[in-house]
C-alpha positions as CSV (number, residue, x, y, z in Angstrom):
1,M,141.3,97.0,7.9
2,K,138.8,94.9,9.7
3,L,141.1,94.8,12.8
4,I,141.1,98.6,12.9
5,I,137.3,98.8,12.7
6,K,137.0,96.1,15.5
7,L,139.5,98.0,17.7
8,A,137.6,101.3,17.1
9,I,134.3,99.6,18.1
10,L,136.0,98.1,21.2
11,A,137.4,101.5,22.1
12,I,134.0,103.2,21.8
13,A,132.3,100.4,23.8
14,L,134.9,100.8,26.6
15,T,134.5,104.6,26.5
16,L,130.8,104.2,27.0
17,L,131.1,101.5,29.7
18,V,133.8,103.1,31.9
19,P,131.5,105.7,33.5
20,A,128.9,103.0,34.3
21,I,131.5,100.9,36.0
22,S,133.1,103.7,38.0
23,P,133.3,103.0,41.8
24,G,130.7,105.7,42.6
25,S,128.0,104.2,40.3
26,S,125.5,101.5,41.4
27,L,126.8,99.1,38.8
28,G,130.3,99.7,40.0
29,S,129.3,98.9,43.6
30,I,127.5,95.7,42.5
31,L,130.6,94.6,40.5
32,S,133.0,95.3,43.4
33,A,130.7,93.4,45.8
34,A,130.5,90.4,43.5
35,L,134.3,90.5,43.1
36,E,134.8,90.6,46.8
37,D,132.3,87.7,47.2
38,A,134.2,85.6,44.6
39,R,137.5,86.3,46.4
40,T,136.3,85.0,49.7
41,F,134.2,82.1,48.4
42,C,136.9,79.5,49.3
43,D,137.1,80.9,52.9
44,R,133.4,80.6,53.4
45,Q,132.7,77.3,51.5
46,A,135.9,75.3,51.7
47,E,134.3,72.0,50.7
48,A,132.6,73.4,47.6
49,C,135.9,75.0,46.7
50,Q,137.7,71.7,47.0
51,Q,135.1,70.0,44.9
52,G,135.3,72.7,42.2
53,A,139.1,72.3,42.2
54,A,138.7,68.5,41.7
55,V,136.3,69.0,38.8
56,A,138.6,71.5,37.3
57,R,141.5,69.0,37.5
58,Q,139.4,66.2,36.0
59,T,138.3,68.6,33.2
60,A,141.8,69.6,32.5
61,Q,143.0,66.0,32.4
62,A,140.1,65.0,30.0
63,L,140.9,68.0,27.8
64,A,144.6,67.0,27.8
65,D,143.7,63.4,26.9
66,V,141.5,64.6,24.0
67,V,144.3,66.9,22.7
68,S,146.8,64.1,23.1
69,S,144.6,61.6,21.2
70,L,144.1,64.2,18.4
71,T,147.8,64.9,18.0
72,D,149.0,61.3,18.5
73,T,150.1,59.9,15.2
74,G,149.7,56.3,16.4
75,G,152.7,55.0,14.4
76,A,153.4,55.4,10.7
77,S,149.8,55.4,9.5
78,G,147.9,56.4,12.6
79,N,144.1,56.2,12.3
80,L,144.1,57.2,8.7
81,T,142.0,55.3,6.2
82,A,143.3,54.4,2.7
83,D,141.3,57.3,1.3
84,D,143.0,59.7,3.8
85,R,146.4,58.4,2.9
86,A,145.6,58.8,-0.8
87,L,145.0,62.5,-0.2
88,A,148.3,63.0,1.6
89,P,151.2,64.6,-0.2
90,G,153.8,62.2,-1.6
91,T,153.2,58.6,-2.7
92,P,152.1,56.1,-0.1
93,P,154.5,53.1,0.3
94,D,151.8,50.6,-0.6
95,Q,151.5,51.8,-4.2
96,P,153.1,49.8,-7.1
97,E,156.7,50.7,-7.8
98,A,155.7,52.0,-11.3
99,L,153.6,54.7,-9.8
100,Q,156.3,55.7,-7.3
101,Q,158.8,56.3,-10.1
102,Q,156.7,58.7,-12.1
103,P,157.8,62.3,-12.0
104,A,155.6,64.8,-10.2
105,I,155.6,67.1,-13.3
106,A,155.6,65.6,-16.8
107,T,158.6,67.3,-18.3
108,H,157.9,66.0,-21.9
109,N,154.8,68.3,-22.0
110,M,156.7,71.4,-21.0
111,P,157.4,74.0,-23.7
112,N,161.1,74.4,-24.6
113,E,162.4,77.7,-23.5
114,P,165.7,79.2,-24.8
C-alpha cells in the first residue's frame, strides 16, 4: 500500500514539474544550457576532465577494496571474535564434545501425540 501511495505522490510531482521544465519555459532553457555545458566540459577543460576521471577511478578502487574487505571471510573464522562465533548458528568446533552431541530440541520434553 505504501508503494502505491509513493507512486501516486511521484506521479503528481512529475505532473506538476513537467510544465515548468518544458523547452519554452525559463527553467527549461536553463536546464538545457546546463546540460549542454556539462556535455562539452571535457572538450573545454581536458586536464580537469582527466583529473576527475583519475579521482573517479581511485574512488571506485577504494570502494571495491572496502566491499572486498567486508565480504572476505578471511579463512574459517575470519575477523570474528569468540562472542561473534557463539551467536552463529550451529556449534563452533572449539566447544567440548559433550555440548556438540546434544540434540537441538529436547525430545524428552515433547508431549506424546498419537
